[in-house]
C-alpha positions as CSV (number, residue, x, y, z in Angstrom):
1,M,0.0,0.0,0.0
2,N,1.3,3.4,-0.9
3,Y,1.4,5.8,2.1
4,S,2.4,8.9,0.2
5,S,0.8,12.0,1.6
6,D,-0.4,12.9,-1.9
7,Y,-2.0,9.6,-2.7
8,L,-5.8,9.3,-2.3
9,V,-7.5,5.9,-2.0
10,R,-11.2,5.1,-2.5
11,A,-12.8,3.3,0.5
12,R,-16.2,2.7,2.0
13,V,-17.1,3.6,5.6
14,C,-18.0,0.3,7.4
15,E,-18.2,1.6,11.0
16,A,-19.0,5.0,12.5
17,A,-19.0,6.3,16.1
18,Q,-19.1,10.1,16.4
19,E,-16.0,11.2,14.4
20,H,-14.2,7.9,14.5
21,Y,-14.5,5.6,11.5
22,C,-13.4,2.3,10.1
23,L,-12.7,2.2,6.4
24,R,-12.7,-0.9,4.1
25,F,-10.6,-0.3,0.9
26,E,-11.3,-1.9,-2.4
27,D,-8.5,-4.4,-1.9
28,G,-10.2,-5.6,1.3
29,A,-7.9,-4.0,3.7
30,E,-9.4,-2.1,6.7
31,C,-8.1,0.6,9.0
32,D,-9.3,3.3,11.4
33,A,-9.9,6.8,10.1
34,V,-10.7,10.3,11.2
35,P,-11.9,13.3,9.1
36,A,-9.2,15.6,7.7
37,G,-9.1,19.2,8.9
38,V,-11.1,20.6,5.9
39,L,-13.8,17.9,6.1
40,R,-14.1,18.2,9.8
41,W,-15.4,21.8,9.5
42,S,-17.8,21.0,6.6
43,A,-21.5,20.2,7.1
44,E,-21.1,16.8,5.4
45,L,-19.3,14.3,7.6
46,P,-19.2,10.7,6.5
47,A,-21.8,8.1,7.4
48,V,-21.8,4.3,7.3
49,G,-22.1,3.2,3.6
50,D,-20.5,6.3,2.2
51,W,-17.7,6.0,-0.4
52,V,-14.9,8.3,0.5
53,L,-11.4,9.4,-0.7
54,A,-8.8,8.9,2.0
55,R,-5.2,9.6,2.6
56,R,-3.3,6.7,4.2
57,A,-1.1,8.0,7.0
58,D,0.2,4.6,7.9
59,A,-1.0,1.0,8.1
60,T,-3.4,1.7,10.9
61,L,-4.8,5.2,10.2
62,A,-6.2,7.2,7.3
63,L,-7.5,10.8,6.9
64,I,-10.8,11.1,5.1
65,E,-10.5,14.0,2.6
66,N,-13.7,13.8,0.7
67,V,-17.2,12.2,0.6
68,E,-18.5,11.1,-2.8
69,P,-22.1,12.0,-3.8
70,R,-24.7,9.6,-2.3
71,T,-27.2,7.7,-4.4
72,T,-29.5,7.4,-1.4
73,C,-29.5,8.8,2.1
74,I,-31.4,7.6,5.2
75,S,-31.7,10.6,7.6
76,R,-33.6,11.8,10.7
77,Q,-33.7,15.1,12.5
78,R,-30.9,15.1,15.0
79,P,-32.2,14.4,18.5
80,G,-32.9,17.7,20.3
81,G,-32.9,19.5,17.0
82,G,-29.9,21.0,15.2
83,G,-30.3,19.7,11.7
84,E,-29.9,16.4,9.8
85,Q,-28.3,13.2,11.1
86,V,-27.4,10.7,8.3
87,L,-28.0,7.2,9.5
88,A,-26.7,5.3,6.4
89,A,-25.9,6.1,2.8
90,N,-25.9,4.3,-0.5
91,V,-28.6,1.8,0.6
92,D,-30.5,-0.1,-2.1
93,L,-33.1,-1.7,0.1
94,I,-34.4,-0.8,3.6
95,A,-35.8,-3.7,5.6
96,I,-38.1,-2.4,8.3
97,V,-38.4,-5.3,10.8
98,M,-41.2,-5.2,13.4
99,G,-42.3,-8.0,15.7
100,L,-45.9,-9.1,16.0
101,D,-45.7,-9.1,19.8
102,G,-46.4,-6.5,22.5
103,D,-44.1,-4.0,20.8
104,Y,-46.1,-3.9,17.5
105,N,-47.0,-0.3,16.6
106,L,-48.5,0.6,13.3
107,R,-48.0,4.3,13.8
108,R,-44.3,3.8,14.3
109,L,-44.2,1.7,11.2
110,E,-45.8,4.5,9.2
111,R,-43.1,6.9,10.5
112,Y,-40.3,4.5,9.3
113,L,-42.0,4.2,5.9
114,V,-42.0,8.0,5.5
115,L,-38.3,8.2,6.2
116,A,-37.7,5.3,3.8
117,A,-39.7,7.2,1.1
118,A,-37.6,10.3,1.6
119,S,-34.3,8.3,1.4
120,G,-34.7,7.3,-2.2
121,A,-34.2,3.6,-1.5
122,E,-36.7,0.8,-1.9
123,A,-38.4,-0.4,1.3
124,M,-39.8,-3.7,2.5
125,V,-41.6,-4.6,5.8
126,A,-40.7,-7.8,7.6
127,L,-43.1,-8.8,10.3
128,N,-41.6,-11.4,12.6
129,K,-42.3,-13.1,16.0
130,M,-45.4,-14.8,14.6
131,D,-45.0,-17.4,17.3
132,V,-44.1,-14.7,19.9
133,C,-40.6,-16.1,20.1
134,A,-38.5,-13.7,22.0
135,E,-35.3,-14.7,20.2
136,W,-36.6,-14.5,16.6
137,S,-35.7,-10.9,15.9
138,A,-32.3,-11.4,17.3
139,R,-31.7,-14.3,14.9
140,L,-32.7,-12.3,11.7
141,A,-29.4,-10.5,11.1
142,N,-27.4,-13.6,11.9
143,A,-29.5,-15.6,9.5
144,L,-28.5,-13.3,6.6
145,L,-24.9,-13.6,7.5
146,G,-25.0,-17.4,7.8
147,E,-23.2,-17.2,11.2
148,S,-23.6,-15.8,14.6
149,R,-21.7,-12.6,14.2
150,Q,-23.9,-9.9,15.8
151,A,-24.3,-10.0,19.6
152,T,-27.9,-10.3,20.8
153,Q,-29.8,-10.1,24.0
154,P,-33.3,-11.2,24.9
155,V,-36.3,-8.9,25.1
156,R,-38.0,-7.7,28.3
157,E,-41.1,-9.6,29.2
158,S,-42.8,-6.5,30.5
159,D,-42.9,-4.6,27.2
160,S,-41.3,-6.9,24.6
161,R,-38.5,-4.3,24.1
162,G,-35.0,-5.4,23.5
163,R,-31.8,-4.2,25.2
164,H,-29.6,-2.6,22.6
165,T,-26.4,-4.5,22.2
166,T,-25.2,-2.8,19.0
167,T,-23.7,0.6,20.0
168,R,-22.5,1.9,16.6
169,R,-23.5,1.6,13.0
170,M,-21.7,-1.1,11.1
171,L,-21.6,-2.3,7.5
172,I,-21.1,-6.1,7.2
173,E,-20.3,-7.8,4.0
174,L,-22.6,-10.8,3.2
175,P,-21.1,-14.1,2.1
176,D,-23.1,-14.2,-1.2
177,G,-22.4,-10.5,-2.1
178,G,-23.9,-7.2,-1.0
179,A,-23.7,-5.8,2.5
180,L,-25.9,-5.4,5.6
181,I,-25.9,-2.1,7.6
182,D,-26.8,-2.8,11.2
183,T,-27.8,0.2,13.3
184,P,-28.4,0.7,17.1
185,G,-32.0,1.0,18.2
186,L,-33.5,4.4,17.5
187,R,-35.2,5.8,20.6
188,E,-36.1,9.0,18.8
189,L,-37.1,9.3,15.1
190,A,-38.1,12.9,14.2
191,L,-38.8,13.3,10.5
192,W,-36.3,14.5,8.0
193,A,-38.7,14.3,5.1
194,G,-41.0,16.5,3.0
195,Q,-44.7,16.4,2.3
196,D,-44.2,14.3,-0.9
197,S,-42.8,11.5,1.2
198,V,-45.8,11.5,3.5
199,D,-48.1,11.4,0.5
200,D,-46.2,8.5,-0.9
201,V,-46.8,6.4,2.2
202,F,-50.4,7.6,2.6
203,A,-51.3,7.3,-1.1
204,D,-54.9,6.4,-0.2
205,I,-55.4,9.7,1.6
206,A,-53.6,11.7,-1.0
207,A,-55.9,10.2,-3.6
208,L,-59.0,11.1,-1.5
209,A,-57.8,14.7,-1.1
210,R,-57.5,15.1,-4.9
211,Q,-61.2,14.2,-5.1
212,C,-62.3,17.1,-2.9
213,R,-64.5,19.8,-4.5
214,F,-62.1,22.6,-3.5
215,H,-58.4,22.5,-4.3
216,D,-57.5,24.1,-0.9
217,C,-59.8,22.0,1.1
218,A,-58.7,21.7,4.8
219,H,-60.7,18.5,5.2
220,E,-62.6,19.9,8.2
221,G,-66.2,19.4,7.0
222,E,-66.2,21.6,3.9
223,P,-68.8,20.8,1.3
224,G,-67.7,18.1,-1.1
225,C,-64.8,17.0,1.1
226,A,-63.9,13.5,0.0
227,V,-61.8,12.9,3.1
228,S,-64.6,13.8,5.5
229,A,-67.0,11.6,3.6
230,A,-64.5,8.6,3.8
231,L,-64.2,9.1,7.6
232,K,-68.0,9.1,7.9
233,T,-68.5,5.9,5.9
234,G,-65.6,4.1,7.6
235,E,-63.6,3.9,4.4
236,L,-60.8,5.8,6.1
237,E,-59.9,4.9,9.7
238,P,-59.7,7.9,12.1
239,A,-56.4,6.6,13.6
240,R,-54.8,6.5,10.1
241,W,-56.1,10.0,9.3
242,A,-54.7,11.3,12.7
243,S,-51.3,9.7,11.9
244,Y,-51.3,11.3,8.5
245,Q,-52.1,14.7,9.9
246,K,-49.3,14.4,12.5
247,L,-46.7,13.3,10.1
248,L,-47.7,15.9,7.5
249,A,-47.4,18.7,10.2
250,E,-43.9,17.4,11.0
251,A,-43.0,17.4,7.3
252,R,-44.2,20.9,6.8
253,Y,-42.3,22.1,9.8
254,H,-39.2,20.4,8.5
255,E,-39.6,22.1,5.1
256,R,-40.0,25.5,6.7
257,S,-36.9,24.9,8.9
258,V,-34.8,23.9,6.0
259,D,-35.9,27.0,4.0
260,Q,-35.1,29.2,7.0
261,R,-31.7,27.7,7.5
262,A,-30.9,28.0,3.7
263,T,-31.9,31.7,3.8
264,A,-29.8,32.4,6.9
265,E,-26.8,30.6,5.3
266,T,-27.2,32.7,2.1
267,K,-27.3,35.9,4.1
268,R,-24.2,34.8,6.1
269,K,-22.2,34.1,3.0
270,W,-23.2,37.4,1.3
271,K,-22.3,39.3,4.5
272,A,-18.9,37.7,4.5
273,I,-18.4,38.6,0.9
274,H,-19.4,42.2,1.4
275,K,-17.1,42.4,4.5
276,A,-14.2,41.0,2.5
277,M,-14.9,43.5,-0.4
278,R,-14.9,46.5,2.1
279,H,-11.5,45.5,3.3
280,H,-10.0,44.7,-0.1
281,P,-7.3,47.2,-1.2
282,K,-9.0,47.7,-4.5
283,Y,-12.0,49.4,-2.8
284,N,-10.0,51.4,-0.3
285,R,-8.1,53.6,-2.6
């Protein structure tokens, strides 16, 4: 391996924990990595699944200089606010696994599906624990690998919730090709998605809304409201309608927040440009 300071090597991020990474190079070699100085101050730090260009410092450490454009991106709003948190990148298929035990929650599943729709990846839902086997969900990832590689723990009897053994996001190559990205449990999943993603998941409600007499119908009992009519006849379940309204409100808030941040960033950049121009010798003659 060439360790020249001017030599960039393509690699994929296979583990991430805060700003510490593990890279897997195209020749199969792996080493620890940290963001280079320029990348550290950018808004786009690497995530598991990213393809990056790295500079090998030695056999054990690399500096990540650049993140290649992503084909897909699974994101949520950072817990406590503060912008986007990328959970995984360049994913082709998202498998949303939910047990049919005491922890089954259709509303949570709808939230996951909205995030999947926003990512650009295909999504599938896997419902397990049909026999209420406490160990079944723990065996799913290991079954894909063909060996017992991922540590597992049993679920609690009180609420059917598992104790999270995985503490960082990891990309694991599968024996027959492809890779599996394993993530820790998500205790908070605020939307990082727009209105279109919500409508994709709730296509039935979006179709009803297009049948309303008025284009700007608020679906609050206006004449000719197809949504209100469907609620009255039972065609549309009140719980599903309430879930749609909640997720749509979050998506609209997200879109407003992104627009506000973009406007503020544009103002900041132009302010810096004008300040630099005022201090440039050309304009101080």
